[in-house]
Phi, psi and omega in degrees: 000132182285140176279153175294149182302322181292326177292316181295322177297319177297317178301317182288318171304318180295322180294312183298319180290335178283359178239138185278336183253156177304148182236142173281162181296327180286331176291320178294319179296317183294322177295316180289334182288346173297326178264334181229085184301335182269005180297134183248154180306313179306329180292317181294313184295320179294322175301311180296323174297317180294317182293325177289317176301325179280352182075022180262353176213160178236137172265121176274094184308320184297327185244005180054042182224175188232148173227153172286153175286131181246003183233167174254096179223074183303312178240047185231190180239114173285131176250111186256113178261115187253119178279127186284343183271303185258349174084006181285161183225124175258131179254134184228155178273114178265027184309321176299340184275342184311308180297323180291318177298320181295323180289320177299311178301318180301325183292337173253018181057037180255133177258102182282132180260344174205154181236128171214129178249132177246130176246131181248141178170218181241137169290168176305318184292324180278335182280344184284000000 
């Protein structure tokens, strides 16, 4: 029996929230297949697309992985600091950046539909 979309989204979010580091769609699939052996990759990809559209998860484009949204930023900019050493991701509210990003996009007649800023470097623990 097929699961409802809302139930599937809850399942995927639970997997994401249960991991400290970003997960690829296939890592999510592998973990979920333990309970649902017939689960297929397209189902996970569709669910992740819905979660990112809803702002409940973020796709880290640079590393092709996903993290759950940990902030409330309906009309804001998530700033995701990704540690190159340990792989942890810290999420920050980038609301003050929104006017600047809008102006930059406007200069090239670009209409941004979503804003996500990725910062790569070292977290405090790894830099010590």
